[in-house]
MARKOL-654031 format. One line per 2 residues: for each residue x, y negated, z of C-alpha. Coordinates in steps of 0.05 Angstrom, whole numbers, padded with zeros to 5 digits. Layout:
// residues N
X,Y,Z  ... .
// end
This chain:
// residues 493
00433,00308,-00125  00504,00312,-00140 .
00521,00352,-00201  00582,00391,-00219 .
00613,00379,-00285  00596,00443,-00316 .
00562,00447,-00387  00534,00505,-00423 .
00498,00477,-00483  00466,00453,-00521 .
00429,00521,-00521  00362,00549,-00532 .
00331,00559,-00465  00282,00614,-00449 .
00210,00598,-00430  00225,00613,-00356 .
00278,00554,-00358  00233,00504,-00386 .
00198,00454,-00341  00134,00487,-00316 .
00064,00471,-00342  00083,00445,-00409 .
00037,00389,-00439  -00028,00419,-00463 .
-00043,00371,-00522  00021,00383,-00563 .
00004,00395,-00637  00033,00458,-00674 .
00088,00421,-00703  00120,00353,-00684 .
00150,00298,-00729  00222,00275,-00719 .
00199,00202,-00726  00154,00169,-00672 .
00116,00105,-00695  00149,00043,-00662 .
00216,00080,-00645  00281,00091,-00677 .
00338,00139,-00668  00402,00103,-00647 .
00463,00112,-00691  00512,00165,-00664 .
00575,00135,-00632  00641,00172,-00635 .
00672,00192,-00569  00736,00154,-00585 .
00698,00086,-00586  00660,00095,-00520 .
00714,00061,-00478  00730,00001,-00526 .
00672,-00012,-00575  00619,-00067,-00558 .
00566,-00011,-00541  00508,-00051,-00522 .
00490,-00068,-00593  00496,00003,-00613 .
00447,00029,-00558  00373,00021,-00569 .
00330,-00002,-00510  00278,00045,-00480 .
00222,00054,-00496  00241,00030,-00568 .
00289,00089,-00574  00272,00158,-00604 .
00318,00205,-00566  00288,00265,-00600 .
00268,00292,-00531  00201,00310,-00556 .
00230,00359,-00608  00284,00386,-00560 .
00232,00401,-00508  00185,00435,-00557 .
00242,00477,-00586  00270,00494,-00518 .
00339,00463,-00537  00369,00433,-00477 .
00439,00419,-00449  00448,00453,-00382 .
00484,00430,-00318  00501,00471,-00257 .
00473,00435,-00194  00502,00431,-00127 .
00462,00491,-00101  00478,00531,-00164 .
00414,00522,-00199  00409,00506,-00272 .
00391,00435,-00289  00364,00417,-00363 .
00379,00352,-00400  00365,00325,-00467 .
00427,00338,-00512  00464,00283,-00553 .
00439,00223,-00513  00457,00188,-00450 .
00420,00131,-00414  00459,00067,-00399 .
00444,00002,-00360  00489,-00054,-00382 .
00498,-00106,-00332  00471,-00163,-00376 .
00409,-00125,-00400  00343,-00116,-00362 .
00326,-00052,-00397  00358,00017,-00395 .
00385,00039,-00462  00394,00102,-00503 .
00464,00116,-00530  00472,00172,-00584 .
00538,00210,-00567  00572,00274,-00596 .
00537,00338,-00580  00571,00379,-00525 .
00604,00319,-00497  00546,00284,-00460 .
00577,00292,-00389  00644,00266,-00411 .
00611,00207,-00449  00571,00189,-00386 .
00635,00187,-00344  00672,00146,-00397 .
00617,00094,-00407  00604,00091,-00329 .
00674,00066,-00323  00664,00004,-00368 .
00663,-00061,-00334  00601,-00082,-00371 .
00562,-00021,-00347  00520,-00013,-00284 .
00511,00063,-00296  00509,00118,-00349 .
00474,00184,-00339  00449,00246,-00377 .
00372,00248,-00391  00354,00303,-00345 .
00289,00342,-00350  00256,00339,-00282 .
00207,00389,-00254  00137,00375,-00227 .
00130,00380,-00154  00079,00433,-00147 .
00062,00490,-00099  -00013,00513,-00106 .
-00045,00544,-00044  -00116,00562,-00032 .
-00130,00567,00044  -00197,00566,00070 .
-00203,00496,00091  -00264,00470,00057 .
-00258,00395,00077  -00213,00338,00064 .
-00178,00336,00130  -00130,00282,00108 .
-00181,00227,00110  -00192,00240,00185 .
-00116,00238,00198  -00104,00173,00161 .
-00165,00134,00181  -00198,00130,00113 .
-00266,00114,00142  -00242,00056,00181 .
-00207,00028,00119  -00273,00037,00076 .
-00309,-00005,00125  -00273,-00062,00096 .
-00286,-00041,00024  -00279,00018,-00023 .
-00232,-00012,-00074  -00248,-00042,-00140 .
-00229,-00043,-00215  -00179,-00095,-00206 .
-00126,-00048,-00184  -00104,00008,-00230 .
-00063,00072,-00215  -00023,00108,-00268 .
-00015,00185,-00258  00049,00202,-00295 .
00044,00276,-00312  00009,00319,-00364 .
-00058,00281,-00367  -00110,00302,-00315 .
-00185,00320,-00330  -00209,00253,-00352 .
-00282,00274,-00350  -00284,00309,-00285 .
-00348,00291,-00250  -00310,00261,-00189 .
-00261,00222,-00233  -00295,00200,-00299 .
-00325,00139,-00266  -00260,00111,-00244 .
-00219,00134,-00305  -00191,00092,-00360 .
-00155,00111,-00424  -00081,00122,-00418 .
-00018,00127,-00456  00026,00186,-00485 .
00100,00168,-00468  00122,00224,-00511 .
00088,00210,-00576  00074,00135,-00565 .
-00002,00140,-00575  -00062,00132,-00532 .
-00092,00184,-00490  -00168,00179,-00492 .
-00189,00252,-00470  -00157,00310,-00434 .
-00179,00375,-00410  -00125,00367,-00354 .
-00081,00413,-00312  -00094,00430,-00237 .
-00032,00389,-00215  -00048,00324,-00244 .
-00123,00328,-00235  -00115,00342,-00160 .
-00064,00281,-00160  -00112,00238,-00192 .
-00164,00259,-00143  -00122,00245,-00082 .
-00115,00173,-00107  -00182,00154,-00138 .
-00236,00208,-00134  -00301,00167,-00135 .
-00323,00148,-00063  -00397,00145,-00044 .
-00424,00177,-00109  -00458,00239,-00080 .
-00409,00283,-00118  -00350,00325,-00088 .
-00299,00292,-00045  -00265,00225,-00044 .
-00198,00193,-00064  -00168,00138,-00024 .
-00197,00081,-00066  -00249,00068,-00119 .
-00194,00037,-00163  -00183,00054,-00235 .
-00138,00110,-00253  -00107,00130,-00317 .
-00063,00185,-00345  00008,00174,-00376 .
00034,00237,-00409  00107,00262,-00402 .
00143,00326,-00409  00191,00310,-00353 .
00250,00274,-00382  00277,00216,-00343 .
00273,00171,-00405  00200,00188,-00412 .
00187,00174,-00339  00221,00103,-00349 .
00181,00095,-00413  00117,00109,-00374 .
00132,00061,-00319  00150,00005,-00370 .
00085,00017,-00407  00046,00012,-00343 .
00080,-00054,-00322  00070,-00085,-00391 .
-00006,-00064,-00386  -00017,-00094,-00320 .
-00019,-00028,-00281  00005,-00046,-00213 .
00013,00025,-00180  00050,00081,-00215 .
00053,00151,-00185  00102,00207,-00208 .
00095,00270,-00171  00159,00301,-00199 .
00232,00305,-00178  00280,00251,-00194 .
00265,00199,-00142  00337,00187,-00128 .
00353,00171,-00201  00383,00104,-00220 .
00345,00101,-00283  00278,00105,-00243 .
00303,00051,-00196  00312,00007,-00256 .
00240,00022,-00278  00211,00009,-00205 .
00249,-00058,-00205  00218,-00074,-00272 .
00149,-00054,-00246  00158,-00098,-00186 .
00185,-00160,-00224  00136,-00155,-00283 .
00071,-00131,-00252  00084,-00142,-00178 .
00074,-00067,-00173  00102,-00004,-00139 .
00131,00058,-00163  00111,00119,-00116 .
00144,00185,-00124  00140,00253,-00089 .
00193,00277,-00046  00229,00345,-00063 .
00188,00406,-00041  00232,00456,-00003 .
00278,00461,00057  00344,00426,00079 .
00375,00362,00064  00371,00327,-00006 .
00443,00294,-00027  00415,00229,-00060 .
00411,00155,-00048  00349,00117,-00026 .
00329,00077,-00087  00299,00010,-00059 .
00244,00003,-00112  00225,00074,-00112 .
00177,00094,-00055  00186,00168,-00039 .
00135,00206,00004  00147,00269,00046 .
00092,00317,00065  00055,00328,00133 .
-00001,00374,00154  -00064,00366,00194 .
-00026,00363,00260  00025,00312,00233 .
00080,00366,00228  00133,00356,00176 .
00120,00407,00123  00160,00438,00064 .
00202,00376,00045  00278,00365,00030 .
00294,00311,00079  00345,00258,00068 .
00362,00182,00056  00313,00180,00000 .
00251,00187,00042  00210,00123,00053 .
00143,00148,00082  00102,00211,00100 .
00033,00228,00083  -00016,00288,00086 .
00000,00339,00029  -00005,00407,00059 .
-00068,00451,00044  -00101,00387,00008 .
-00169,00395,-00020  -00196,00359,-00080 .
-00217,00356,-00157  -00186,00406,-00201 .
-00192,00429,-00272  -00257,00456,-00302 .
-00297,00404,-00261  -00282,00441,-00197 .
-00250,00433,-00131  -00190,00471,-00101 .
-00133,00469,-00053  -00060,00451,-00061 .
00004,00443,-00022  00061,00397,-00039 .
00096,00329,-00034  00059,00321,-00101 .
-00006,00304,-00066  00023,00263,-00010 .
00049,00213,-00064  -00017,00197,-00098 .
-00051,00190,-00029  00000,00137,-00014 .
-00008,00107,-00084  -00083,00102,-00073 .
-00079,00069,-00006  -00029,00018,-00037 .
-00079,00005,-00094  -00135,-00003,-00044 .
-00093,-00057,-00010  -00081,-00093,-00077 .
-00155,-00091,-00093  -00173,-00122,-00028 .
-00121,-00177,-00034  -00093,-00180,-00104 .
-00046,-00238,-00085  -00005,-00186,-00045 .
00062,-00166,-00077  00099,-00101,-00071 .
00142,-00124,-00013  00079,-00148,00024 .
00047,-00078,00016  00106,-00041,00037 .
00116,-00088,00099  00044,-00077,00118 .
00052,00002,00112  00116,00001,00149 .
00089,-00040,00209  00026,00005,00213 .
00055,00075,00202  00051,00125,00254 .
00124,00137,00278  00126,00211,00286 .
00204,00216,00296  00258,00178,00327 .
00241,00101,00333  00248,00066,00267 .
00266,00099,00202  00286,00172,00200 .
00303,00220,00144  00242,00266,00153 .
00183,00214,00156  00216,00150,00133 .
00181,00095,00167  00126,00141,00190 .
00062,00175,00169  00016,00122,00134 .
-00043,00097,00173  -00092,00076,00123 .
-00142,00050,00174  -00089,00005,00210 .
-00061,-00017,00141  -00131,-00036,00119 .
-00142,-00078,00180  -00077,-00116,00171 .
-00091,-00124,00097  -00159,-00156,00114 .
-00125,-00202,00162  -00083,-00230,00105 .
-00146,-00259,00076  -00170,-00320,00118 .
-00242,-00338,00124  -00256,-00395,00078 .
-00304,-00444,00111  -00307,-00498,00057 .
-00280,-00519,-00011  -00288,-00590,-00037 .
-00265,-00621,-00103  -00248,-00692,-00113 .
-00224,-00728,-00180  -00155,-00713,-00164 .
-00148,-00649,-00118  -00182,-00589,-00090 .
-00188,-00585,-00011  -00198,-00514,00020 .
-00208,-00500,00093  -00200,-00434,00126 .
-00192,-00398,00193  -00124,-00405,00223 .
-00082,-00361,00264  -00016,-00383,00294 .
00051,-00347,00271  00025,-00335,00198 .
00050,-00366,00137  -00011,-00392,00093 .
-00009,-00403,00018  -00061,-00424,-00033 .
-00074,-00383,-00098  -00119,-00397,-00159 .
-00145,-00359,-00223  -00192,-00378,-00278 .
-00215,-00306,-00290  -00244,-00268,-00233 .
-00251,-00207,-00280  -00174,-00195,-00290 .
-00156,-00224,-00222  -00093,-00254,-00244 .
-00080,-00298,-00185  -00026,-00353,-00189 .
00011,-00386,-00128  -00001,-00460,-00122 .
00070,-00476,-00111  00057,-00552,-00095 .
-00002,-00538,-00046  -00005,-00585,00016 .
-00016,-00546,00079  -00038,-00574,00148 .
-00070,-00543,00209  -00114,-00571,00259 .
-00144,-00529,00320  -00169,-00464,00291 .
-00168,-00487,00218  -00116,-00493,00163 .
-00128,-00541,00107  -00098,-00526,00037 .
-00098,-00576,-00018  -00084,-00568,-00091 .
-00059,-00633,-00117  -00061,-00614,-00191 .
-00126,-00571,-00203  -00144,-00541,-00268 .
-00183,-00595,-00308  -00242,-00546,-00324 .
-00253,-00497,-00268  -00213,-00449,-00222 .
-00226,-00398,-00166  -00187,-00404,-00100 .
-00165,-00359,-00043  -00118,-00364,00013 .
-00068,-00315,00043  -00039,-00308,00109 .
00025,-00264,00123  00077,-00256,00177 .
00141,-00294,00164 .
// end
């Protein structure tokens, strides 16, 4: 979204201007200090163009930007958006990505000059981007039509996908939001403890809110447990708490990546933001994972770029119609999200409509794919989803459906095809020889792990590959001296 250079703060915002559905677990008073984080020293405006700034900025998530206090007090900077709407941001701090750093950093600047500071810092030759820390809003539009079933599973072919497997605990999905109801009867069996990206502490229990609980249910409500409905996968799901600041979203993704979470869902606005692109790239590079976000609910075009490592999902209905989504270059895929039914707070079930629910369905499908074949990377998952998506618009990509409405069943079949059938494994004193079924036109690779619980597969980079007839032979010339488990992978070039 383009933002006009208008500034009316910092000021105390009314409760109507605060991002909706504030977190439910905030204590009565909050300390300024957060364990493990420090407040950056303030830099004078006159030093922004010449001083060596990188050393004065503090990397996220180690930085305390006081966003937790400003959010609680309702003390925000304000911007006038392109459509005349008021946008809120965290005062006195800007977020900077220096070209030689792999982390986004927080820079403490003079109050009332945040926009000007961001422009000056952006112009520096050592800076990739500098932006204010905007508070985004949850993509949520509840609706309760009388549609008492989960029609989306029929549309995307979930039952076909489940014939290959239901998912497993090797894949985890972070729901970045106010925490969902962790003890919901249809979620508890698949739920792990999460993290509070605001206060830097674990989240072990939560009564939840409607929005995040329905999101968690779309991704990972327990399948085949004789309770309620079903999510896309029986994978692990965990909450990561935010208030809505872009810096908190970034911190949430970094925490997830650093803790082996491979799929992160954020059903809020902000998918065009460069800070979140940096987070998505970090997740991809460090956990081989995907950052999934909802498109913007509403009508008309959204002026914003397509961030290559943020996968943004628009909303469709039961008849595959495009529904209630701002279209634009930022859209990557479409998924059901209109009149969706699933778990909500109080241990019950309800309906909701919004791109918020299309995104976690997509996230659940991605996690299912990673559970079936953990050797897949983010690009592999996206390639499969692109090639199997139902093209509902003009041929190829378009600004409404992206690459198309996801087809879970077709993606599952293609994912299963990436796992060749192993016919024999033999070990000699010097190498391991594996034989598997072969299909022409695919590239084969050998992977190994010493731990089937954590499923941390490593590519055997010096593997010897040969084919004969309908078989492929893969050899590990330097196997682990104790023990190892092997799998083969087959992907299109």
